C-alpha positions in Angstrom: -71.5 251.4 72.7 -72.2 248.7 70.7 -74.4 250.9 68.6 -72.5 254.2 68.4 -69.9 251.8 66.9 -72.4 250.8 64.1 -73.3 254.5 63.3 -69.3 255.5 63.1 -68.9 252.3 60.7 -71.8 253.4 58.8 -70.7 257.0 58.1 -67.4 255.5 57.0 -69.1 254.2 54.0 -71.2 256.6 53.2 -67.7 258.5 53.0 -66.1 255.8 51.0 -69.3 255.8 48.7 -69.5 259.6 48.3 -65.7 259.5 47.1 -66.1 257.0 44.9 -68.8 259.2 43.4 -67.8 262.1 43.8 -64.3 260.5 41.4 -66.7 259.7 38.6 -65.6 261.3 35.3 -67.3 261.1 31.6 -65.6 258.6 29.0 -65.3 258.6 25.6 -64.5 255.8 23.5 -62.0 257.3 21.2 -59.7 258.9 23.9 -59.7 256.5 26.7 -59.5 253.0 27.7 -62.0 251.2 29.4 -62.1 249.3 32.8 -64.6 246.5 33.8 -64.3 244.9 37.3 -67.7 242.6 38.8 -68.0 243.3 43.0 -68.8 240.5 44.8 -69.5 241.9 48.0 -71.8 244.8 46.2 -73.0 242.3 43.8 -72.9 244.8 40.9 -70.6 245.7 38.3 -68.3 248.2 38.0 -66.4 250.4 35.2 -63.6 253.0 35.1 -62.5 255.4 32.4 -58.9 255.0 31.5 -57.1 258.2 30.7 -54.4 256.4 27.9 -52.1 259.7 27.4 -50.9 259.4 31.6 -52.4 256.1 33.0 -55.0 257.9 35.1 -58.1 255.5 36.4 -61.2 257.4 37.2 -64.6 255.2 37.8 -67.4 256.4 35.8 -70.8 257.3 37.2 -71.9 254.0 38.0 -71.6 252.7 41.0 -75.4 251.3 41.9 -74.9 250.1 37.9 -76.3 246.8 36.8 -76.5 243.4 39.4 -74.2 240.6 38.4 -77.3 238.3 39.8 -75.3 236.1 42.0 -71.7 235.3 42.8 -69.4 236.7 40.0 -66.3 235.7 38.8 -64.7 236.2 35.8 -65.0 239.1 33.1 -64.4 238.8 29.6 -65.0 242.0 26.4 -65.8 240.6 23.1 -63.1 241.9 20.6 -65.3 245.0 19.6 -65.3 245.9 23.4 -69.2 246.3 22.7 -70.8 243.6 25.5 -69.0 242.3 28.4 -69.8 238.3 29.7 -69.0 237.4 33.5 -69.6 234.1 34.6 -72.1 234.1 38.2 -73.2 231.2 40.3 -76.5 231.6 41.5 -78.4 229.3 44.4 -81.0 227.6 43.5 -84.6 228.1 44.9 -87.3 225.5 44.2 -90.5 226.3 44.2 -92.0 223.5 45.7 -89.4 222.5 48.2 -90.9 220.1 50.8 -92.0 221.1 54.4 -88.7 220.5 56.8 -86.2 219.9 53.9 -82.8 222.2 52.2 -81.5 221.6 49.0 -78.0 223.6 48.5 -77.2 223.7 45.2 -76.2 225.6 41.9 -76.1 226.7 38.6 -73.5 228.2 36.3 -74.9 231.6 34.3 -72.9 233.5 32.1 -74.4 237.3 31.8 -74.1 239.7 29.2 -73.7 243.4 29.3 -73.8 246.2 26.7 -70.9 248.7 26.6 -72.8 251.8 26.4 -70.8 255.0 24.5 -70.4 256.7 27.9 -68.7 253.5 29.5 -71.8 252.4 31.3 -73.4 249.1 31.7 -76.8 248.3 30.7 -78.9 246.1 32.5 -77.6 242.1 31.7 -79.2 239.2 30.4 -78.7 236.3 31.7 -77.3 232.4 30.1 -77.8 229.6 32.3 -75.0 226.6 32.1 -77.3 223.4 30.9 -77.7 220.9 34.8 -75.5 218.2 34.8 -77.3 215.0 33.9 -75.8 213.5 36.8 -78.1 215.9 39.4 -80.8 213.3 41.0 -84.2 213.2 40.1 -85.1 212.8 43.7 -84.0 215.9 44.1 -86.0 219.2 43.9 -85.5 221.2 41.0 -83.4 224.0 41.1 -85.9 226.4 40.7 -83.9 229.2 38.1 -84.8 228.2 34.6 -87.2 225.3 35.2 -89.0 225.3 32.0 -85.6 224.2 29.9 -83.3 223.4 32.6 -84.6 222.0 36.1 -81.2 220.6 37.0 -78.5 222.1 39.6 -75.2 222.3 37.6 -71.8 223.3 37.9 -70.1 226.9 38.1 -67.9 228.5 35.3 -64.5 228.6 36.1 -63.1 230.3 32.9 -64.4 231.7 29.5 -62.7 232.5 26.2 -64.0 234.6 23.2 -62.5 233.7 20.0 -61.1 236.7 17.6 -63.3 237.4 15.7 -66.1 237.1 18.5 -68.3 234.0 17.0 -67.9 231.6 20.2 -67.7 232.4 23.5 -66.1 228.7 25.3 -67.2 228.5 29.2 -64.8 225.9 31.3 -67.0 224.2 34.0 -66.4 222.8 37.2 -66.5 220.0 39.8 -69.6 221.0 42.7 -71.9 219.2 45.0 -75.3 219.6 45.4 -76.9 218.6 49.1 -80.4 218.0 49.8 -81.6 217.2 53.8 -84.8 216.3 54.7 -86.2 215.8 58.4 -84.4 219.3 59.2 -87.4 219.2 62.0 -86.1 215.5 63.7 -83.3 213.6 62.6 -81.8 215.6 59.1 -80.9 212.9 56.8 -78.5 214.2 53.9 -77.8 213.0 50.7 -74.5 214.7 49.0 -74.3 214.3 45.1 -70.8 214.6 43.4 -72.0 216.7 40.1 -68.6 216.4 37.9 -67.3 219.0 35.3 -69.6 218.6 32.5 -66.3 219.6 30.3 -66.8 222.9 28.1 -69.9 224.5 26.8 -69.4 226.6 23.7 -71.9 229.3 22.5 -72.8 230.9 19.3 -72.8 234.4 19.4 -75.6 236.1 18.1 -77.0 240.0 17.2 -76.9 242.1 20.2 -74.4 239.7 22.3 -77.5 236.4 22.5 -75.6 232.8 23.2 -77.1 230.1 22.1 -75.0 226.8 22.7 -74.3 224.7 19.8 -75.2 221.2 18.9 -73.2 218.6 21.1 -72.4 221.3 23.9 -71.2 220.6 26.3 -68.6 218.8 25.7 -66.5 216.5 27.6 -62.9 216.3 28.7 -61.3 212.7 28.3 -59.9 210.6 31.4 -56.6 210.0 31.8 -55.2 206.6 31.7 -53.8 206.6 35.7 -54.7 209.7 35.7 -56.0 211.3 39.1 -60.0 211.1 39.1 -62.6 212.9 37.3 -61.3 215.9 34.9 -62.0 219.3 35.6 -61.2 222.0 33.5 -59.7 225.1 35.5 -58.7 227.5 32.6 -59.3 227.8 28.7 -57.3 229.7 25.6 -57.9 230.0 22.1 -55.5 230.8 19.3 -56.2 233.8 17.3 -57.2 234.2 13.6 -56.0 237.3 13.6 -52.3 238.7 14.1 -51.4 242.1 15.2 -51.4 244.7 12.2 -47.9 246.0 14.2 -45.0 245.0 16.4 -45.1 241.4 16.3 -42.8 238.9 14.7 -45.9 238.4 12.5 -47.7 241.7 12.4 -49.6 242.3 8.8 -48.6 245.6 8.2 -45.4 245.2 6.7 -43.5 242.3 4.5 -43.3 239.5 4.8 -47.0 238.9 4.6 -48.3 237.0 7.7 -51.4 235.2 6.7 -53.6 234.0 10.5 -55.5 230.4 9.7 -58.5 230.6 9.6 -59.0 227.3 11.5 -58.9 227.7 15.4 -58.1 225.5 18.4 -59.0 225.4 22.1 -56.7 225.0 24.7 -58.0 223.6 28.0 -55.9 222.4 31.3 -57.2 219.7 33.5 -56.5 220.7 36.9 -57.2 216.9 38.3 -55.0 215.3 36.1 -52.5 217.7 35.2 -52.6 217.9 31.3 -53.0 220.8 28.9 -55.9 219.7 26.5 -55.9 220.4 22.7 -59.5 220.9 20.6 -60.2 221.5 17.0 -62.8 224.1 16.5 -65.0 223.6 13.9 -66.6 226.4 11.4 -69.9 225.4 14.0 -68.1 225.5 17.4 -68.0 221.8 17.8 -64.9 220.4 19.6 -62.8 217.2 18.6 -59.9 216.4 20.8 -56.5 216.3 19.4 -55.2 213.7 21.1 -51.3 214.0 22.6 -50.6 210.3 21.7 -51.8 206.8 21.5 -50.7 207.0 25.6 -52.3 210.4 26.7 -55.0 212.6 25.7 -53.3 215.8 27.4 -49.7 217.0 27.4 -48.3 217.1 31.1 -48.1 220.2 32.8 -47.1 220.8 36.3 -49.5 220.5 39.7 -52.4 221.7 39.3 -52.8 223.9 36.1 -54.4 226.8 37.2 -54.0 229.0 33.9 -53.7 229.0 30.2 -52.5 231.4 27.5 -51.9 231.5 23.3 -49.0 233.6 22.2 -50.6 235.9 19.9 -48.6 234.7 16.8 -49.8 230.9 17.4 -46.5 229.7 18.5 -46.4 229.2 22.0 -48.8 228.0 24.9 -48.2 228.8 28.4 -49.5 227.1 31.4 -49.4 227.7 35.3 -49.0 225.1 37.6 -50.7 226.7 40.9 -49.2 223.6 43.4 -45.5 223.1 41.5 -45.2 227.0 41.8 -43.8 226.8 37.7 -45.0 227.9 34.6 -44.7 225.2 31.4 -44.0 226.4 28.1 -44.7 224.6 24.9 -44.1 225.1 21.2 -47.5 224.6 19.5 -47.0 222.0 15.9 -48.7 224.8 13.2 -46.3 223.8 10.3 -44.3 220.6 9.1 -41.1 220.0 10.4 -38.7 218.1 11.5 -40.0 217.6 14.9 -43.7 218.2 13.6 -44.8 216.0 11.1 -48.5 216.7 11.2 -49.7 220.6 11.8 -52.6 219.6 14.3 -51.7 222.0 16.4 -50.0 219.7 19.1 -48.4 220.6 21.8 -44.2 220.3 22.2 -42.8 221.3 25.8 -39.4 223.6 25.6 -36.6 222.2 26.8 -36.0 223.7 30.4 -39.2 223.7 31.1 -41.2 224.3 33.4 -39.9 227.7 34.5 -39.9 228.6 38.4 -42.9 230.8 40.0 -44.0 232.7 43.1 -46.2 230.9 45.1 -49.8 229.8 43.7 -48.8 231.4 40.1 -53.1 231.2 38.4 -53.6 233.5 36.0 -51.5 234.3 33.1 -51.6 236.3 30.0 -48.9 237.0 27.2 -48.2 240.4 25.6 -50.4 241.4 23.1 -46.7 241.8 20.6 -45.8 238.3 22.1 -42.8 239.5 24.2 -43.6 238.8 27.4 -45.5 236.6 29.8 -46.9 237.5 32.8 -48.4 235.6 35.6 -50.3 236.5 38.8 -48.8 234.9 42.3 -52.0 234.1 44.4 -50.7 232.8 46.9 -47.8 235.3 47.7 -49.3 238.3 46.0 -46.9 239.0 43.4 -47.0 239.3 39.8 -44.2 237.6 37.7 -42.6 238.3 34.4 -40.9 237.1 31.8 -39.1 237.4 28.4 -40.1 235.0 25.5 -37.5 233.7 23.2 -38.6 234.7 19.7 -37.4 231.2 18.1 -38.3 228.9 21.0 -40.7 229.7 23.5 -38.0 229.6 26.4 -38.8 231.7 29.0 -36.5 234.2 30.9 -37.3 236.4 34.6 -37.4 239.9 33.8 -35.4 242.4 35.6 -37.0 243.3 38.7 -39.5 240.8 38.4 -41.2 239.9 40.3 -43.4 243.1 41.5 -46.1 243.2 45.0 -49.6 243.0 44.3 -52.0 243.7 46.9 -54.3 241.0 48.6 -56.3 238.2 46.9 -54.5 239.1 43.7 -57.3 236.9 41.3 -57.3 238.0 37.6 -55.0 239.8 35.1 -55.7 241.9 31.9 -53.3 243.8 30.0 -54.3 246.4 27.1 -54.0 246.0 23.8 -52.1 248.6 23.0 -49.2 246.9 25.7 -48.7 249.6 27.8 -51.2 248.6 30.7 -51.6 245.8 32.9 -54.2 245.4 35.6 -54.5 242.8 38.5 -58.0 242.8 40.3 -57.4 242.1 44.4 -60.1 240.1 46.0 -59.1 240.6 49.8 -57.7 244.4 49.3 -60.8 245.7 46.9 -58.7 247.2 44.7 -56.9 246.9 41.6 -52.7 247.0 41.1 -52.2 249.2 37.6 -48.7 248.6 36.2 -47.1 250.6 32.9 -44.9 248.2 30.9 -42.0 249.0 29.1 -42.5 247.7 26.0 -38.5 247.4 24.7 -37.7 245.2 28.7 -41.1 244.2 29.6 -40.1 245.7 33.2 -43.1 246.8 35.0 -43.8 250.6 37.2 -45.6 250.1 39.8 -48.7 252.7 40.0 -51.0 253.3 42.9 -53.7 251.1 42.7 -57.4 252.2 42.6 -60.6 252.0 44.9 -63.4 249.8 43.9 -66.2 247.9 45.4 -65.8 245.2 48.2 -63.8 241.9 46.6 -63.5 241.9 42.5 -63.5 238.6 41.3 -62.0 239.4 37.8 -60.9 242.1 35.1 -60.8 243.3 31.4 -59.5 246.1 29.8 -60.2 247.5 26.5 
């Protein structure tokens, strides 16, 4: 009987696989949008074609597409939509592991995929995150990149690319490494805590090559009286290009708005409940801009999990996973009565934080700055808010929140402002919504199926 059920399960798997292939389609970069999804269950990258006229999504024929090399996480695209970057976590495979011993450790990595004109992804190239200097010398080497990088390290929790495509920023999170000896007698385990090394910054070269900038990774500051060693949970970079039209800062018609040449990076610390502000130099080096003499960062809610910047450099929004709220801040970008030094420091909006659903995490601002959307991971919902253009305060949208499927873990909004997508890890699909530009309200469209356990989503 067990054998019979095994064959039945196998048949269903083949039917599902055949369905995905049968639904494959051709893609044209001039007339279609492109959706990129990493699959944890299959360990491959998927791409989908988006019909811009009606929102119909169909899979491009690459279900056997390039592997993710480890456990995939977040995915982002470069501004031109020519390359996809995926954060992965790989288990160490020490080449000279002593007999009767084991090592449980990882290295974070960023895998780069070129996007073809047909929407398919080329084989990925891997760039390992620098190993943690606290990795014990008594532990075996990791075995993934030993020639220059023998230490086990930290996972990449989030990534961002600046609007010029010059730098990629990667946040790292705390992890542990365990080395066990005498497995056949009396096992003895040594556990090493590997605190976050902070933010790794890479210069993006030709063919999307990544070169770590001098001084990287840049550590996070300790907070006086804080909760412990800082850990970066999310990051967002200020734009140096403004939308051509439809946004308050658009450059299409007078008055002329000139985007700043300098950029800043906002990083949430989920341990100490702050959002940090870093200036980014022309070489990619980060310099902390302290919030005050008493605190390195601006206070958030409990366990900040997501951060997003307004496309006009007016506001910053932070989702707080444990306190179930969204914090809103104005950016000090010009001298005023309340802003003596325009150093992009943050001032919390009156009335902030604003209530959200259960476990708010991934957060995104509408491409033209009118709305904010946050994924409530605990309640499987998507909450929407209207942004006041005068002060950044938030008002819940009509018919918000809307339901996602189970295990919602990432969000992406197409840059035309018409479509929003949420990947669902547990349901193995992607929720899709049409956005009404005038009101920000969402109309749910039937979710489309992915391979097992999608871990992120990006769209162009």
